[in-house]
VEXMARZA-982911 format. One record per residue (C-alpha): residue in three letters; x, y, z. Coordinates in steps of 0.001 Angstrom, whole numbers, plus 500000, padded with zeros to 6 digits. Example, Ala and Ser with C-alpha at 12.3 -4.5 7.8 and 13.67 -1.06 7.14 Angstrom:
! residues 2
@residuo:ALA, u:512300, v:495500, w:507800
@residuo:SER, u:513670, v:498940, w:507140
! end
This chain:
! residues 147
@residuo:MET, u:500000, v:500000, w:500000
@residuo:LYS, u:501346, v:503422, w:499034
@residuo:THR, u:501361, v:506410, w:501351
@residuo:TYR, u:499252, v:509320, w:500122
@residuo:MET, u:501105, v:512628, w:499815
@residuo:ALA, u:498962, v:515696, w:499287
@residuo:LYS, u:499912, v:518128, w:496560
@residuo:PRO, u:499345, v:521880, w:496812
@residuo:THR, u:496665, v:521599, w:494117
@residuo:ASP, u:494679, v:519106, w:496245
@residuo:ILE, u:494218, v:521530, w:499152
@residuo:GLU, u:490843, v:523159, w:499742
@residuo:ARG, u:490954, v:525873, w:502377
@residuo:LYS, u:488061, v:526590, w:504724
@residuo:TRP, u:487469, v:529315, w:507294
@residuo:PHE, u:486840, v:528509, w:510954
@residuo:VAL, u:485724, v:530671, w:513893
@residuo:VAL, u:486923, v:529928, w:517438
@residuo:ASP, u:485396, v:531644, w:520481
@residuo:ALA, u:488109, v:532052, w:523129
@residuo:ALA, u:485848, v:533387, w:525903
@residuo:ASN, u:486525, v:531646, w:529254
@residuo:VAL, u:488808, v:529031, w:527658
@residuo:PRO, u:492438, v:528552, w:528802
@residuo:LEU, u:494988, v:530205, w:526517
@residuo:GLY, u:497003, v:527042, w:525856
@residuo:ARG, u:493942, v:525006, w:524913
@residuo:VAL, u:492840, v:527619, w:522390
@residuo:ALA, u:496349, v:527946, w:520973
@residuo:SER, u:496936, v:524218, w:520525
@residuo:GLN, u:493682, v:523625, w:518675
@residuo:VAL, u:494146, v:526708, w:516502
@residuo:ALA, u:497682, v:525526, w:515645
@residuo:ASP, u:496285, v:522126, w:514614
@residuo:ILE, u:493818, v:523793, w:512236
@residuo:LEU, u:496481, v:526134, w:510805
@residuo:THR, u:498843, v:523225, w:510094
@residuo:GLY, u:496076, v:521004, w:508703
@residuo:LYS, u:496434, v:518240, w:511289
@residuo:ASN, u:492643, v:518052, w:511564
@residuo:LYS, u:492414, v:516851, w:507940
@residuo:THR, u:492803, v:513317, w:506654
@residuo:ILE, u:495121, v:514473, w:503865
@residuo:TYR, u:497680, v:516020, w:506271
@residuo:THR, u:501176, v:515992, w:504812
@residuo:PRO, u:504018, v:517509, w:506880
@residuo:HIS, u:505876, v:519192, w:504009
@residuo:VAL, u:502771, v:520656, w:502316
@residuo:ASP, u:500824, v:523645, w:503624
@residuo:CYS, u:497363, v:522075, w:503936
@residuo:GLY, u:495952, v:524176, w:506799
@residuo:ASP, u:492887, v:526395, w:506952
@residuo:PHE, u:492110, v:529980, w:507963
@residuo:VAL, u:491202, v:530647, w:511618
@residuo:ILE, u:489361, v:533591, w:513176
@residuo:VAL, u:489689, v:533854, w:516976
@residuo:LEU, u:487065, v:535986, w:518739
@residuo:ASN, u:486938, v:537369, w:522305
@residuo:SER, u:490695, v:537370, w:522830
@residuo:ASP, u:490219, v:539790, w:525733
@residuo:LYS, u:488152, v:537162, w:527616
@residuo:VAL, u:490659, v:534284, w:527342
@residuo:ALA, u:491400, v:532565, w:530664
@residuo:LEU, u:494736, v:532074, w:532365
@residuo:THR, u:494873, v:529396, w:535058
@residuo:GLY, u:496799, v:529566, w:538317
@residuo:LYS, u:499088, v:532544, w:538898
@residuo:LYS, u:499922, v:533054, w:535231
@residuo:HIS, u:498470, v:536601, w:535294
@residuo:THR, u:501471, v:537709, w:537351
@residuo:ASP, u:504116, v:534970, w:537040
@residuo:LYS, u:504099, v:534221, w:533289
@residuo:LYS, u:505946, v:536838, w:531253
@residuo:LEU, u:506414, v:537597, w:527574
@residuo:ARG, u:510067, v:538514, w:526923
@residuo:TRP, u:511659, v:539955, w:523808
@residuo:TYR, u:514960, v:541556, w:522897
@residuo:THR, u:515053, v:544885, w:521084
@residuo:GLY, u:518542, v:544422, w:519650
@residuo:TYR, u:520145, v:547150, w:521760
@residuo:ILE, u:522397, v:546782, w:524785
@residuo:GLY, u:520215, v:546209, w:527851
@residuo:GLY, u:517199, v:545896, w:525574
@residuo:LEU, u:515529, v:542875, w:527167
@residuo:LYS, u:511871, v:543820, w:527605
@residuo:GLU, u:509226, v:541863, w:529463
@residuo:ILE, u:505559, v:542182, w:530311
@residuo:ASP, u:503399, v:539915, w:532458
@residuo:TYR, u:500435, v:538243, w:530810
@residuo:GLY, u:497855, v:540023, w:532992
@residuo:THR, u:499012, v:543387, w:531661
@residuo:LEU, u:499392, v:542017, w:528134
@residuo:LEU, u:495792, v:540770, w:528092
@residuo:GLU, u:494574, v:544220, w:529184
@residuo:LYS, u:496684, v:546210, w:526707
@residuo:ASN, u:496979, v:543933, w:523655
@residuo:SER, u:495077, v:540662, w:524078
@residuo:PRO, u:495348, v:539542, w:520413
@residuo:LYS, u:499144, v:539501, w:520768
@residuo:ALA, u:498925, v:537019, w:523666
@residuo:ILE, u:497018, v:534523, w:521512
@residuo:GLU, u:499238, v:535165, w:518496
@residuo:GLN, u:502410, v:534498, w:520504
@residuo:ALA, u:500969, v:531297, w:521990
@residuo:VAL, u:499935, v:529974, w:518571
@residuo:LYS, u:503209, v:531051, w:516930
@residuo:GLY, u:505146, v:529029, w:519499
@residuo:MET, u:503188, v:525905, w:518535
@residuo:LEU, u:503770, v:526204, w:514787
@residuo:PRO, u:506860, v:524890, w:512965
@residuo:LYS, u:509876, v:527207, w:513097
@residuo:THR, u:510317, v:527135, w:509307
@residuo:SER, u:509151, v:529096, w:506287
@residuo:LEU, u:506136, v:526776, w:506204
@residuo:GLY, u:505198, v:527763, w:509774
@residuo:ARG, u:505546, v:531461, w:508974
@residuo:LYS, u:503242, v:531015, w:505980
@residuo:GLN, u:500691, v:529163, w:508119
@residuo:PHE, u:500772, v:531914, w:510752
@residuo:THR, u:499576, v:534487, w:508190
@residuo:ARG, u:496180, v:532731, w:508074
@residuo:LEU, u:495439, v:533552, w:511748
@residuo:HIS, u:493082, v:536469, w:512473
@residuo:VAL, u:492530, v:537469, w:516121
@residuo:TYR, u:489900, v:539971, w:517309
@residuo:LYS, u:489134, v:541414, w:520751
@residuo:GLY, u:485353, v:541262, w:520561
@residuo:GLU, u:482577, v:539337, w:518843
@residuo:GLU, u:482830, v:541312, w:515588
@residuo:HIS, u:484900, v:540280, w:512568
@residuo:ASN, u:484831, v:541295, w:508919
@residuo:HIS, u:485085, v:537846, w:507307
@residuo:GLN, u:481377, v:537042, w:506872
@residuo:ALA, u:481847, v:536750, w:503097
@residuo:GLN, u:484053, v:533681, w:503608
@residuo:LYS, u:481217, v:531864, w:505471
@residuo:PRO, u:483327, v:530597, w:508409
@residuo:GLU, u:482293, v:527481, w:510347
@residuo:LYS, u:482146, v:527577, w:514141
@residuo:VAL, u:484584, v:525270, w:515968
@residuo:GLU, u:484014, v:524085, w:519537
@residuo:ILE, u:487106, v:523852, w:521734
@residuo:LYS, u:487537, v:520252, w:522880
@residuo:GLY, u:488032, v:519367, w:526536
@residuo:VAL, u:486474, v:522470, w:528081
@residuo:ARG, u:484031, v:522011, w:530941
@residuo:ASP, u:481257, v:524591, w:531296
! end
């Protein structure tokens, strides 16, 4: 039996909507990363970009468990001497909540040109509104979340 390898012409892209309200950040990020890479499809091929588009809503209402509001920090280097910057996730969610989700998802994607291409299909919004109604996105339920 031969192994099926998807070709770029075989890929059909869909749009999905994920509601991040009251869902832990890591759970949202891991499932969004799976959709962006195409691991939710039966034709998944590691070297072919077979992922879909993802719209994440309510990024300002994403949950952080434990003491991550104060203890977990986002760090980056500006390139200058003494230029290590950091911000805790509680402040980051207040000031720029889409960036928190983007950074979490980006860390779960491949660190290659393929991963950078997949990351461009992520759209994160603070509220319920988005401007992608023309693409007819399907709603995705986050697995493993208790209400």
